[in-house]
A tleap script that builds the chain and sets N, CA, C and O, in Angstrom:
source leaprc.protein.ff14SB
mol = sequence {
  NMET ARG ASN GLY ILE THR ILE ALA LEU ASN
  GLU ALA ASP ARG GLN ARG LEU LEU ALA LEU
  VAL ALA ASP ARG ASN THR ALA GLN LYS PRO
  VAL TRP ARG ALA ARG ILE VAL LEU MET SER
  ALA ASP GLY GLY GLY THR HIE ALA ILE MET
  VAL GLU THR GLY THR ALA THR THR THR VAL
  TRP ARG TRP GLN ALA ARG PHE MET ALA GLU
  GLY VAL GLU GLY LEU LEU ARG ASP LYS THR
  ARG PRO PRO GLY LYS ALA PRO VAL ALA ASP
  GLU LYS ALA ALA ALA ALA TRP SER CPRO
}
set mol.1.N position { 319.796 -73.202 55.331 }
set mol.1.CA position { 320.845 -72.260 55.063 }
set mol.1.C position { 320.354 -71.204 54.088 }
set mol.1.O position { 319.399 -71.427 53.343 }
set mol.2.N position { 321.003 -70.073 54.097 }
set mol.2.CA position { 320.651 -69.037 53.145 }
set mol.2.C position { 320.964 -69.510 51.740 }
set mol.2.O position { 321.839 -70.354 51.549 }
set mol.3.N position { 320.267 -68.981 50.767 }
set mol.3.CA position { 320.501 -69.367 49.382 }
set mol.3.C position { 321.925 -69.012 48.973 }
set mol.3.O position { 322.413 -67.920 49.264 }
set mol.4.N position { 322.583 -69.945 48.296 }
set mol.4.CA position { 323.920 -69.687 47.791 }
set mol.4.C position { 325.023 -69.918 48.797 }
set mol.4.O position { 326.195 -69.757 48.455 }
set mol.5.N position { 324.701 -70.289 50.024 }
set mol.5.CA position { 325.703 -70.525 51.055 }
set mol.5.C position { 325.899 -72.030 51.198 }
set mol.5.O position { 324.956 -72.759 51.509 }
set mol.6.N position { 327.114 -72.487 50.971 }
set mol.6.CA position { 327.429 -73.892 51.193 }
set mol.6.C position { 328.721 -73.984 51.991 }
set mol.6.O position { 329.647 -73.193 51.808 }
set mol.7.N position { 328.759 -74.950 52.864 }
set mol.7.CA position { 329.954 -75.181 53.665 }
set mol.7.C position { 330.481 -76.557 53.288 }
set mol.7.O position { 329.790 -77.565 53.437 }
set mol.8.N position { 331.704 -76.584 52.801 }
set mol.8.CA position { 332.364 -77.840 52.467 }
set mol.8.C position { 333.499 -78.040 53.461 }
set mol.8.O position { 334.417 -77.224 53.536 }
set mol.9.N position { 333.436 -79.114 54.214 }
set mol.9.CA position { 334.461 -79.403 55.211 }
set mol.9.C position { 335.477 -80.386 54.641 }
set mol.9.O position { 335.117 -81.393 54.031 }
set mol.10.N position { 336.751 -80.074 54.850 }
set mol.10.CA position { 337.740 -81.094 54.529 }
set mol.10.C position { 337.771 -82.078 55.703 }
set mol.10.O position { 337.214 -81.795 56.764 }
set mol.11.N position { 338.404 -83.198 55.521 }
set mol.11.CA position { 338.374 -84.253 56.540 }
set mol.11.C position { 339.006 -83.801 57.860 }
set mol.11.O position { 338.529 -84.171 58.933 }
set mol.12.N position { 340.069 -83.009 57.788 }
set mol.12.CA position { 340.729 -82.538 59.006 }
set mol.12.C position { 339.797 -81.642 59.826 }
set mol.12.O position { 339.701 -81.791 61.044 }
set mol.13.N position { 339.107 -80.706 59.150 }
set mol.13.CA position { 338.181 -79.824 59.856 }
set mol.13.C position { 337.013 -80.610 60.440 }
set mol.13.O position { 336.595 -80.358 61.570 }
set mol.14.N position { 336.485 -81.564 59.671 }
set mol.14.CA position { 335.372 -82.372 60.167 }
set mol.14.C position { 335.791 -83.158 61.419 }
set mol.14.O position { 335.047 -83.210 62.398 }
set mol.15.N position { 336.959 -83.754 61.384 }
set mol.15.CA position { 337.423 -84.528 62.539 }
set mol.15.C position { 337.652 -83.630 63.754 }
set mol.15.O position { 337.355 -84.015 64.885 }
set mol.16.N position { 338.177 -82.442 63.514 }
set mol.16.CA position { 338.408 -81.508 64.623 }
set mol.16.C position { 337.079 -81.060 65.246 }
set mol.16.O position { 336.961 -80.993 66.469 }
set mol.17.N position { 336.090 -80.757 64.419 }
set mol.17.CA position { 334.779 -80.346 64.922 }
set mol.17.C position { 334.092 -81.494 65.659 }
set mol.17.O position { 333.483 -81.278 66.706 }
set mol.18.N position { 334.184 -82.708 65.123 }
set mol.18.CA position { 333.598 -83.863 65.800 }
set mol.18.C position { 334.274 -84.123 67.137 }
set mol.18.O position { 333.615 -84.515 68.100 }
set mol.19.N position { 335.583 -83.908 67.204 }
set mol.19.CA position { 336.306 -84.076 68.462 }
set mol.19.C position { 335.851 -83.044 69.494 }
set mol.19.O position { 335.729 -83.364 70.676 }
set mol.20.N position { 335.602 -81.817 69.057 }
set mol.20.CA position { 335.099 -80.779 69.968 }
set mol.20.C position { 333.748 -81.179 70.553 }
set mol.20.O position { 333.513 -81.038 71.753 }
set mol.21.N position { 332.875 -81.672 69.700 }
set mol.21.CA position { 331.535 -82.056 70.139 }
set mol.21.C position { 331.603 -83.245 71.090 }
set mol.21.O position { 330.858 -83.296 72.068 }
set mol.22.N position { 332.481 -84.192 70.817 }
set mol.22.CA position { 332.562 -85.420 71.619 }
set mol.22.C position { 333.265 -85.220 72.955 }
set mol.22.O position { 333.007 -85.964 73.901 }
set mol.23.N position { 334.148 -84.231 73.050 }
set mol.23.CA position { 334.913 -84.019 74.282 }
set mol.23.C position { 334.038 -83.403 75.361 }
set mol.23.O position { 333.539 -82.289 75.201 }
set mol.24.N position { 333.854 -84.115 76.443 }
set mol.24.CA position { 332.982 -83.644 77.529 }
set mol.24.C position { 333.578 -82.480 78.293 }
set mol.24.O position { 332.874 -81.831 79.066 }
set mol.25.N position { 334.861 -82.195 78.098 }
set mol.25.CA position { 335.511 -81.090 78.799 }
set mol.25.C position { 335.500 -79.792 78.001 }
set mol.25.O position { 335.979 -78.764 78.480 }
set mol.26.N position { 334.959 -79.832 76.790 }
set mol.26.CA position { 334.888 -78.630 75.963 }
set mol.26.C position { 333.758 -77.734 76.461 }
set mol.26.O position { 332.674 -78.211 76.799 }
set mol.27.N position { 334.028 -76.423 76.502 }
set mol.27.CA position { 332.981 -75.469 76.886 }
set mol.27.C position { 331.816 -75.571 75.906 }
set mol.27.O position { 332.011 -75.946 74.750 }
set mol.28.N position { 330.620 -75.244 76.355 }
set mol.28.CA position { 329.425 -75.436 75.538 }
set mol.28.C position { 329.327 -74.500 74.344 }
set mol.28.O position { 328.776 -74.886 73.313 }
set mol.29.N position { 329.844 -73.289 74.450 }
set mol.29.CA position { 329.758 -72.366 73.307 }
set mol.29.C position { 330.441 -72.936 72.064 }
set mol.29.O position { 329.821 -72.977 71.001 }
set mol.30.N position { 331.703 -73.381 72.162 }
set mol.30.CA position { 332.323 -73.961 70.964 }
set mol.30.C position { 331.624 -75.239 70.490 }
set mol.30.O position { 331.644 -75.548 69.298 }
set mol.31.N position { 331.012 -75.975 71.406 }
set mol.31.CA position { 330.317 -77.207 71.019 }
set mol.31.C position { 329.122 -76.881 70.136 }
set mol.31.O position { 328.968 -77.488 69.076 }
set mol.32.N position { 328.265 -75.936 70.543 }
set mol.32.CA position { 327.108 -75.667 69.693 }
set mol.32.C position { 327.488 -74.929 68.424 }
set mol.32.O position { 326.788 -75.035 67.417 }
set mol.33.N position { 328.587 -74.183 68.453 }
set mol.33.CA position { 329.068 -73.562 67.216 }
set mol.33.C position { 329.524 -74.653 66.239 }
set mol.33.O position { 329.226 -74.597 65.046 }
set mol.34.N position { 330.249 -75.641 66.765 }
set mol.34.CA position { 330.714 -76.750 65.930 }
set mol.34.C position { 329.531 -77.544 65.393 }
set mol.34.O position { 329.544 -77.959 64.234 }
set mol.35.N position { 328.515 -77.759 66.214 }
set mol.35.CA position { 327.327 -78.482 65.757 }
set mol.35.C position { 326.628 -77.734 64.629 }
set mol.35.O position { 326.158 -78.351 63.673 }
set mol.36.N position { 326.555 -76.395 64.735 }
set mol.36.CA position { 325.943 -75.584 63.680 }
set mol.36.C position { 326.691 -75.792 62.368 }
set mol.36.O position { 326.066 -75.992 61.326 }
set mol.37.N position { 328.008 -75.748 62.407 }
set mol.37.CA position { 328.804 -75.903 61.189 }
set mol.37.C position { 328.683 -77.322 60.642 }
set mol.37.O position { 328.554 -77.507 59.432 }
set mol.38.N position { 328.722 -78.318 61.510 }
set mol.38.CA position { 328.592 -79.705 61.051 }
set mol.38.C position { 327.238 -79.952 60.401 }
set mol.38.O position { 327.157 -80.594 59.354 }
set mol.39.N position { 326.184 -79.449 61.012 }
set mol.39.CA position { 324.850 -79.622 60.438 }
set mol.39.C position { 324.727 -78.871 59.113 }
set mol.39.O position { 324.072 -79.351 58.188 }
set mol.40.N position { 325.351 -77.704 59.017 }
set mol.40.CA position { 325.328 -76.939 57.767 }
set mol.40.C position { 326.055 -77.696 56.665 }
set mol.40.O position { 325.585 -77.762 55.529 }
set mol.41.N position { 327.206 -78.267 57.011 }
set mol.41.CA position { 327.980 -79.014 56.016 }
set mol.41.C position { 327.243 -80.268 55.556 }
set mol.41.O position { 327.418 -80.712 54.421 }
set mol.42.N position { 326.424 -80.836 56.430 }
set mol.42.CA position { 325.647 -82.029 56.082 }
set mol.42.C position { 324.370 -81.678 55.319 }
set mol.42.O position { 323.585 -82.567 54.988 }
set mol.43.N position { 324.156 -80.397 55.038 }
set mol.43.CA position { 323.021 -79.981 54.226 }
set mol.43.C position { 321.780 -79.603 55.012 }
set mol.43.O position { 320.706 -79.441 54.433 }
set mol.44.N position { 321.913 -79.459 56.330 }
set mol.44.CA position { 320.766 -79.067 57.148 }
set mol.44.C position { 320.346 -77.635 56.854 }
set mol.44.O position { 321.188 -76.762 56.641 }
set mol.45.N position { 319.058 -77.404 56.843 }
set mol.45.CA position { 318.540 -76.060 56.629 }
set mol.45.C position { 318.610 -75.237 57.901 }
set mol.45.O position { 318.768 -75.775 58.997 }
set mol.46.N position { 318.495 -73.953 57.748 }
set mol.46.CA position { 318.595 -73.049 58.894 }
set mol.46.C position { 317.555 -73.379 59.955 }
set mol.46.O position { 317.872 -73.393 61.144 }
set mol.47.N position { 316.328 -73.641 59.548 }
set mol.47.CA position { 315.274 -73.926 60.524 }
set mol.47.C position { 315.579 -75.204 61.312 }
set mol.47.O position { 315.406 -75.235 62.531 }
set mol.48.N position { 316.023 -76.242 60.634 }
set mol.48.CA position { 316.358 -77.497 61.317 }
set mol.48.C position { 317.516 -77.291 62.288 }
set mol.48.O position { 317.510 -77.851 63.384 }
set mol.49.N position { 318.499 -76.502 61.902 }
set mol.49.CA position { 319.644 -76.220 62.782 }
set mol.49.C position { 319.183 -75.426 63.992 }
set mol.49.O position { 319.621 -75.687 65.112 }
set mol.50.N position { 318.295 -74.453 63.773 }
set mol.50.CA position { 317.760 -73.649 64.881 }
set mol.50.C position { 317.056 -74.540 65.898 }
set mol.50.O position { 317.276 -74.405 67.101 }
set mol.51.N position { 316.219 -75.443 65.423 }
set mol.51.CA position { 315.460 -76.319 66.316 }
set mol.51.C position { 316.403 -77.239 67.076 }
set mol.51.O position { 316.259 -77.415 68.286 }
set mol.52.N position { 317.360 -77.824 66.380 }
set mol.52.CA position { 318.278 -78.781 67.000 }
set mol.52.C position { 319.196 -78.137 68.033 }
set mol.52.O position { 319.482 -78.736 69.070 }
set mol.53.N position { 319.659 -76.919 67.756 }
set mol.53.CA position { 320.613 -76.266 68.654 }
set mol.53.C position { 319.966 -75.268 69.604 }
set mol.53.O position { 320.616 -74.801 70.539 }
set mol.54.N position { 318.713 -74.936 69.386 }
set mol.54.CA position { 318.035 -73.985 70.261 }
set mol.54.C position { 318.530 -72.563 70.101 }
set mol.54.O position { 318.551 -71.797 71.064 }
set mol.55.N position { 318.931 -72.204 68.882 }
set mol.55.CA position { 319.440 -70.860 68.628 }
set mol.55.C position { 318.537 -70.128 67.644 }
set mol.55.O position { 317.576 -70.698 67.127 }
set mol.56.N position { 318.852 -68.864 67.390 }
set mol.56.CA position { 318.081 -68.028 66.475 }
set mol.56.C position { 318.694 -68.060 65.078 }
set mol.56.O position { 319.831 -68.496 64.894 }
set mol.57.N position { 317.936 -67.600 64.116 }
set mol.57.CA position { 318.396 -67.556 62.728 }
set mol.57.C position { 319.690 -66.773 62.600 }
set mol.57.O position { 320.630 -67.226 61.947 }
set mol.58.N position { 319.745 -65.606 63.214 }
set mol.58.CA position { 320.947 -64.769 63.094 }
set mol.58.C position { 322.159 -65.449 63.718 }
set mol.58.O position { 323.285 -65.245 63.263 }
set mol.59.N position { 321.942 -66.251 64.751 }
set mol.59.CA position { 323.048 -66.972 65.378 }
set mol.59.C position { 323.605 -68.013 64.417 }
set mol.59.O position { 324.821 -68.141 64.271 }
set mol.60.N position { 322.727 -68.748 63.769 }
set mol.60.CA position { 323.157 -69.754 62.790 }
set mol.60.C position { 323.930 -69.066 61.677 }
set mol.60.O position { 325.009 -69.529 61.306 }
set mol.61.N position { 323.413 -67.989 61.145 }
set mol.61.CA position { 324.084 -67.272 60.069 }
set mol.61.C position { 325.439 -66.727 60.514 }
set mol.61.O position { 326.409 -66.775 59.758 }
set mol.62.N position { 325.505 -66.210 61.741 }
set mol.62.CA position { 326.755 -65.638 62.253 }
set mol.62.C position { 327.855 -66.692 62.263 }
set mol.62.O position { 328.970 -66.425 61.815 }
set mol.63.N position { 327.555 -67.885 62.766 }
set mol.63.CA position { 328.605 -68.902 62.902 }
set mol.63.C position { 328.924 -69.568 61.574 }
set mol.63.O position { 330.047 -70.032 61.375 }
set mol.64.N position { 327.977 -69.624 60.676 }
set mol.64.CA position { 328.291 -70.090 59.327 }
set mol.64.C position { 329.268 -69.120 58.668 }
set mol.64.O position { 330.266 -69.534 58.077 }
set mol.65.N position { 328.975 -67.841 58.774 }
set mol.65.CA position { 329.833 -66.822 58.163 }
set mol.65.C position { 331.207 -66.799 58.821 }
set mol.65.O position { 332.220 -66.692 58.130 }
set mol.66.N position { 331.255 -66.897 60.151 }
set mol.66.CA position { 332.541 -66.874 60.849 }
set mol.66.C position { 333.388 -68.072 60.440 }
set mol.66.O position { 334.594 -67.932 60.233 }
set mol.67.N position { 332.771 -69.255 60.319 }
set mol.67.CA position { 333.533 -70.429 59.902 }
set mol.67.C position { 334.071 -70.253 58.486 }
set mol.67.O position { 335.223 -70.591 58.217 }
set mol.68.N position { 333.253 -69.730 57.582 }
set mol.68.CA position { 333.702 -69.535 56.205 }
set mol.68.C position { 334.835 -68.520 56.123 }
set mol.68.O position { 335.699 -68.624 55.252 }
set mol.69.N position { 334.839 -67.536 57.026 }
set mol.69.CA position { 335.873 -66.509 57.007 }
set mol.69.C position { 337.148 -66.933 57.737 }
set mol.69.O position { 338.253 -66.635 57.283 }
set mol.70.N position { 336.994 -67.639 58.883 }
set mol.70.CA position { 338.148 -67.890 59.742 }
set mol.70.C position { 338.429 -69.361 60.023 }
set mol.70.O position { 339.439 -69.686 60.647 }
set mol.71.N position { 337.559 -70.246 59.575 }
set mol.71.CA position { 337.779 -71.663 59.818 }
set mol.71.C position { 337.445 -72.065 61.250 }
set mol.71.O position { 336.737 -71.351 61.959 }
set mol.72.N position { 337.960 -73.207 61.661 }
set mol.72.CA position { 337.664 -73.746 62.991 }
set mol.72.C position { 338.131 -72.797 64.091 }
set mol.72.O position { 337.460 -72.662 65.114 }
set mol.73.N position { 339.259 -72.146 63.897 }
set mol.73.CA position { 339.785 -71.222 64.917 }
set mol.73.C position { 338.797 -70.110 65.242 }
set mol.73.O position { 338.729 -69.658 66.385 }
set mol.74.N position { 338.037 -69.669 64.255 }
set mol.74.CA position { 337.049 -68.615 64.483 }
set mol.74.C position { 335.922 -69.044 65.394 }
set mol.74.O position { 335.279 -68.199 66.017 }
set mol.75.N position { 335.666 -70.347 65.487 }
set mol.75.CA position { 334.595 -70.853 66.351 }
set mol.75.C position { 335.038 -70.980 67.801 }
set mol.75.O position { 334.199 -71.062 68.697 }
set mol.76.N position { 336.331 -70.996 68.040 }
set mol.76.CA position { 336.858 -71.286 69.371 }
set mol.76.C position { 336.976 -70.063 70.263 }
set mol.76.O position { 337.248 -70.195 71.456 }
set mol.77.N position { 336.781 -68.891 69.714 }
set mol.77.CA position { 336.941 -67.680 70.532 }
set mol.77.C position { 335.795 -66.715 70.286 }
set mol.77.O position { 335.172 -66.712 69.225 }
set mol.78.N position { 335.539 -65.905 71.287 }
set mol.78.CA position { 334.548 -64.837 71.151 }
set mol.78.C position { 335.256 -63.599 70.632 }
set mol.78.O position { 336.441 -63.393 70.894 }
set mol.79.N position { 334.534 -62.788 69.905 }
set mol.79.CA position { 335.108 -61.516 69.475 }
set mol.79.C position { 335.073 -60.545 70.649 }
set mol.79.O position { 334.181 -60.614 71.495 }
set mol.80.N position { 336.047 -59.644 70.696 }
set mol.80.CA position { 336.067 -58.646 71.757 }
set mol.80.C position { 335.031 -57.584 71.456 }
set mol.80.O position { 334.737 -57.284 70.299 }
set mol.81.N position { 334.492 -57.031 72.504 }
set mol.81.CA position { 333.475 -55.988 72.360 }
set mol.81.C position { 333.864 -54.796 73.221 }
set mol.81.O position { 334.510 -54.958 74.256 }
set mol.82.N position { 333.474 -53.604 72.796 }
set mol.82.CA position { 333.745 -52.445 73.646 }
set mol.82.C position { 332.859 -52.504 74.887 }
set mol.82.O position { 331.798 -53.128 74.857 }
set mol.83.N position { 333.281 -51.865 75.972 }
set mol.83.CA position { 332.458 -51.886 77.182 }
set mol.83.C position { 331.114 -51.205 76.943 }
set mol.83.O position { 330.985 -50.350 76.067 }
set mol.84.N position { 330.123 -51.594 77.730 }
set mol.84.CA position { 328.772 -51.074 77.555 }
set mol.84.C position { 328.645 -49.591 77.866 }
set mol.84.O position { 327.957 -48.864 77.149 }
set mol.85.N position { 329.293 -49.142 78.914 }
set mol.85.CA position { 329.215 -47.734 79.299 }
set mol.85.C position { 330.622 -47.189 79.484 }
set mol.85.O position { 331.519 -47.884 79.961 }
set mol.86.N position { 330.794 -45.940 79.099 }
set mol.86.CA position { 332.083 -45.292 79.316 }
set mol.86.C position { 332.250 -45.002 80.803 }
set mol.86.O position { 331.273 -44.659 81.468 }
set mol.87.N position { 333.451 -45.130 81.336 }
set mol.87.CA position { 333.655 -44.826 82.746 }
set mol.87.C position { 333.359 -43.356 83.046 }
set mol.87.O position { 333.588 -42.476 82.216 }
set mol.88.N position { 332.855 -43.121 84.228 }
set mol.88.CA position { 332.525 -41.752 84.658 }
set mol.88.C position { 333.795 -41.086 85.159 }
set mol.88.O position { 334.553 -41.678 85.927 }
set mol.89.N position { 334.027 -39.851 84.724 }
set mol.89.CA position { 335.205 -39.102 85.176 }
set mol.89.C position { 335.076 -38.798 86.670 }
set mol.89.O position { 333.970 -38.599 87.171 }
set mol.90.N position { 336.201 -38.764 87.376 }
set mol.90.CA position { 336.200 -38.545 88.822 }
set mol.90.C position { 335.529 -37.235 89.221 }
set mol.90.O position { 334.804 -37.186 90.214 }
set mol.91.N position { 335.766 -36.175 88.453 }
set mol.91.CA position { 335.169 -34.885 88.823 }
set mol.91.C position { 333.649 -34.904 88.655 }
set mol.91.O position { 332.941 -34.254 89.423 }
set mol.92.N position { 333.145 -35.628 87.679 }
set mol.92.CA position { 331.696 -35.730 87.517 }
set mol.92.C position { 331.092 -36.539 88.657 }
set mol.92.O position { 330.013 -36.215 89.151 }
set mol.93.N position { 331.792 -37.595 89.075 }
set mol.93.CA position { 331.297 -38.422 90.174 }
set mol.93.C position { 331.294 -37.623 91.469 }
set mol.93.O position { 330.352 -37.722 92.255 }
set mol.94.N position { 332.337 -36.830 91.701 }
set mol.94.CA position { 332.408 -36.004 92.911 }
set mol.94.C position { 331.322 -34.949 92.902 }
set mol.94.O position { 330.731 -34.665 93.944 }
set mol.95.N position { 331.044 -34.358 91.736 }
set mol.95.CA position { 330.012 -33.325 91.646 }
set mol.95.C position { 328.633 -33.916 91.897 }
set mol.95.O position { 327.759 -33.241 92.440 }
set mol.96.N position { 328.434 -35.149 91.514 }
set mol.96.CA position { 327.131 -35.775 91.723 }
set mol.96.C position { 326.850 -36.047 93.185 }
set mol.96.O position { 325.688 -36.068 93.591 }
set mol.97.N position { 327.891 -36.256 93.993 }
set mol.97.CA position { 327.708 -36.572 95.413 }
set mol.97.C position { 327.720 -35.341 96.306 }
set mol.97.O position { 327.329 -35.443 97.469 }
set mol.98.N position { 328.152 -34.182 95.818 }
set mol.98.CA position { 328.186 -33.011 96.677 }
set mol.98.C position { 326.805 -32.365 96.758 }
set mol.98.O position { 326.100 -32.282 95.752 }
set mol.99.N position { 326.408 -31.900 97.972 }
set mol.99.CA position { 325.064 -31.306 98.157 }
set mol.99.C position { 324.911 -29.934 97.607 }
set mol.99.O position { 323.834 -29.346 97.705 }
savepdb mol mol.pdb
quit
């Protein structure tokens, strides 16, 4: 973990995260996010968490920060993102196809 970052789980949060990991019907994204937080709370270093979960340093840091800011609920959803490309206006599309 980064210096100065500690995650302390209360018993309710720990049980909820363990239930997510144990439930075979849970989507994989929340499972590995929960594993990152559980390993962080148990004192695992960033490198050990990266190796165990197969993620990058920035991914570990992102989910540690999200958990500290939003709790378990923050791990269960993805943030919305703007679309990659702006839609093309109809007149520009028509002009591109005319000879």
